[in-house]
N, C-alpha and C positions, 0 to 999 in steps of 0.2 A: 504493500500499500504506500502511496505517496500523498503527503499533505504539504502544501506550500502556501506560505503567506508573503507573497512578493510585494514589491512597490505597487501602489494602487493608481499611479498616474495622478497623484493629488497635487502636483506642482509645488511641493513643500519640502523643507528640510526637517529631519527628525533627529534631534540630538539632546541628550540629557547627561548630567554629571552622575556617574555611577561610583559609589564608594567600593563596590565589589571589584570593579575593573580598574580602580585607581585612576580615573580619568573620564573623559567624555566619550560616550558611545552613541551610535545612531547610524543614520544612512541618509543619502540624498534621493529624493523622488522628483527631481526636476529634469526635464528632457529638452535639449536644445532643438531636436528635430520634431518635437510635438508628438502627437499620438501616433504618427507613422513610425517614428523611431522606437517608441515604446512597444508597439505591436510587433515590429520586426524582432526586437530583443526578446520578447516573451515567446514568440513563435518558435525560434530556434531551440529554446529550452523545453517547451512543451513537446516538441517532436522527440527530443532526447528522453524526456520522461516517459513517453509512450513506449519507446524502444526498450527501456529497462523493466517495464511492467510485465509480470507474468500474466498468462491468459485469465487467471482467477483474480488478478489485482484490480484495485480501485485507485482513482486519483481525485483529490479534493483540492480545489483552487480557491483560496480565500481572497476575496476582492471587495469592492464596493461600487456604488453606481457611477463613480468616475469613469470606469472602463469595463464594467462587468458585461455590458452588451457587446463590446468588441471581442472580449475574451470568449464569450459563449459562441459567437459566430466562428471564431477561430477553432475552438475545441470541437464544434460540430464537424468541422472538416478534418481535424486530426484524429478524432475518435468517432467516426461515422456510425450512426445508429446505436451508439452506446451512452447517450445521455440519460441520466437517472433522475436528478433532482437539481433544482435551483433552490437552495436552502436560504431562508431569510433568518439572520440572527439579529435580534434586537440588542444592540450593544450599549445603548444608553436609554435613560428613561425619558428625557426631553431635551430639546435645544431651544433656547430663546434667542435665535439668530436675529429676530426683529430688532433687537437693541442695537445691533450693528448695521442696521438698514437692509437686512435681507428681505426679499419679497418672494418667499416660498415656504412650503411646509417644512417643519423640522426634519432634518436628516438623521435618523437614529438607528439605521440598520446597516449591517454588512451582508454581503452575498457570498455563499459557498457553493461553487459549481461541482457537482458530483458526477463523474464519468467512470466507466470501466473499460478494461482492455478488451473484453469480449462479453458475450451473454452468459458465460459460465463463471461468474464472479462469486466470491464469498459474500454472504449476507446474513446478518443476525439482527432481527427486529429489536428495536430499543423501546423501553417503556418508562413512563414516569409515574409516580405514586398518585393515587386518587386524592382529590382534595377532601378535606373534612366535610365540606358542605355536600359533595357528591356521595360520600359514605353515609352521612346522615339521611340523605334523601333516598338512596337506593338500597342500602344494606341495613334496613330497619329491623330485621328479624334477628333474634339471637337464640341459639339452641341450648339444650340443657348443659352443654360443655362450655358455654360462653362464646361460641364461634358465631360471628356475624355472617348472614347470608342474604342474598336477594332471590326473589322468585322469578324464574324465566319461563318463557313460552315453550311448550313441547310440540306445538303443532307443526306439521310439515309445511314449510314455505312453498307456495305455488302448487301444492297438492300433487296430483298425478303427473302434471307436466314436468316436474322435477324428479319423478321416480320415487316419491315418498310412499311408503306402505300405508294401506287403509285397513283398519281393523278395530275391533271394540276393545277398550281398555278402561277398567274401573267404571263401566257402565256407559262410557262415551265412545261413540263411533265417529271417526274422522281420519283424515291423513295425518300421520305422526312423523316427527322428525327422525326417530330411531326405530329399529326393528322391534318386534314383539319380544324377542330374547333379551335384547338390551334393556328395554323398558321394565321387564320383570326383574332383571338384575338391579337396576336403579331402585326399584321399589323395595327389594330385600335390603339394600344398603341404606334405606330410609333417606333417599335423596329425592323422593317424589312426595309432594304434598297435595292432598285433595281436601280443601277446607270443609266441604260437606258433600254428601252424595249428589250427583247431578252437576256438580261444578267441574270444569275442565282442570285436570291435574296440572301442576306446575313443578318445575325442576328447581331444587336448591342449588344456588351458585355461591359457594363460600368465598368470602373476601380473601382469606389467606391462601386460596388457590389461584387467584386472579393475578396475572402479571402486571396489571396497571393499565394506564392509558397509552395506546401506541403513539410513538413520536411521529408527528407530521413534518411538513417542510417549513413550518414557521416556528422558530425556537425563541420563546420568551422566558423560559424557565431557567436559563443559565445566565446569571447576572455578570455584568463586566466587573473587572477588579476594582474594588474601592481604593481610595487613596491610601488608606492605612491597612490594606490587606496584608496578611502574612506572606502571601505569594509574591508580592511586589519586590522586584529586584532593580528598580530604577532603569528600566529599558523601555524605549518608546515602542508603542503599538503591541505591548505584551498581551497575550491572550490568556484567559483563565484555563487552568488545568482540566476542569470539568468539560470544557468544550472539546479538547483533544481526546479525553478519555471516551466521550460518546462516539466520536468518529472512529477511533481505533477499535472499540468494541464492536461496532456495527460491521466493519469490513475486514477484520483479521481474526485469526485464531492464535492462542498462546504459541509462542515460538516463531511466529511469522516475522518477517522483516518489514520495518517501518522506516521510510526515508523522508526526511525534511530538508530540501535543498536550499531553504532560506531560514535556517533554524534559529537565528537571533539569540535569544537568551535560553533556548533549549527546552521550552515547555513541552513540545511534542516528544522529545527524547525522554524527559522525566515521565510523561504519561506512558510511553512505551515500556520503559524500565519497570514502572510500577505494575503494569499489566502483563509482565513476563513476555514481552516481545523483544526481539532483536532490533537494533536501530542504527541508522546512519544519519549524520547531520552535516550540512554544508553551510558555511557563511563567509561573507567577504571581509568580515571584521575580526582581526585577532583579539581585540578586547571583548567582543561578543563571545568568542570561544573561551576566554578566560572566565567569563561569567558562567558559561555552560559547565566548564570543568569544576568550578567551585560548587555549583548547584548539584552536580552529580556526586561530589564528595559528600554532600549532606545526606545522600542516599547510600553512602558507603560504597560508591562506585568510583574507582580510580580511572582517570583519563588523561592522556597526554596530547598536546597539540603537535600535529605533524604539518609542516610547511611543504606543500607540493612543489615549490620552487627549489627546495633543498635536494641534495643528492644523497641523503643519508641512507645507510644500509637498512635502517628501520623502515623507511618509506618503501624501499624495494621489496622488503618482506611483506608489507601490507598489500602492495600491488600483486604480489604473487600468491597471496592468501596463505603465507607460511607463518603468521604470527601466532603465538600461543599465550601472550600476556594479555593484560586487561584491556577494556575498551579504549579506543584512541580518538583523538581529535585531529583531523586532517584537512584541506581544500579547494578550490576552484570548481565551478560548475561542470565544465566539460571534462577536465581531468578526473574529477571525482566520479562523474556519472560513468565514465569508461571503466572504473574499477568496481562499481557497485554490484554488478551482476556476478563477477567472480567472487567478491566477498560473500554475497548471499549464498552462492552454490558451494563454495569451497569450505566455508566455515562449518557447515553442518549444523549441529545443535549446539555448538559452542557459542558463548555470548561475546566473542571477540570482534565486535564491529566498531567502526570508526565514526567519530565526529570529524567533519572535514572543514578546514578553514583556508581560504585562498589568499595568497599574497601574490596575485598575478594582475595582469592588465584589467582595469575596470571597463565597464561599458562607458562610452562617451556621453557623459551627462553634465549638465551645468552645475 
């Protein structure tokens, strides 16, 4: 799986002073050549990202309305017929841009474009807990063991046209959702309730057996990082850990490889480590990689920075997949991408994956 949070074409500079990195960290998002330069820069990288994805792999591109429409058209071409979702993440509660003279609605959401390499991709539906109001309204019943339950319809939807069986059960003849054998089993298990003779039986649906509310494509339940959040590491555009955990859980299995080619302060890598996934990260800033290394140390994971411009024997060993020591931090988008597949295939089940940091020529930006 690949997740990337690249520049958004916001025409801004993002720099903050970071005590962890002992200096200023951030990046430029201004482009001399305008949207044409930005799209060309992104397209080369997205083509490479598609190349390294397995047939079962997914890619999530985090962006916003500055250029999400351009990126979607581009990705429709690079990943034909494999668009899955345009996810809207509500990243702020409100914007009062009117005070600065803005004449538009508040812009409070990001966009996450979800594509796959093929139709045979890994997928695990995600759920969020029911609200207290929903539970009070729908799970009003409590059995003798203290378990809350709701009563559900046992009738067969659309009757005969959907192949539902017709028979008499507890004195009621109609099309039923289940076979007679299964209905009798549910009755023996005390999962069927008939309030009184002549009433249509109903099925007990226990709250503790329900997975929750299926996650849709508008995410309002993951809040942005507050100013005083314990996750904060003084890095611009930092995303909450819960956001990456949801994405990783939805599209990978334990032991799978997660790649973040714009890893910044390393939130994706921390989420992957926490969820028992292997990981590779790439970033253009050595100071960002310092932050990542220190954050990984907080998880008792040792990592070293590898400069792909260097000719160290350690780097050669990484490129050949011959390393046996702990996770590493390495660099540059194209050099790094060329090594990712070999790392993923040669490392097997070992957790010896790299973070990658480039000290190479930057894209021509203002």
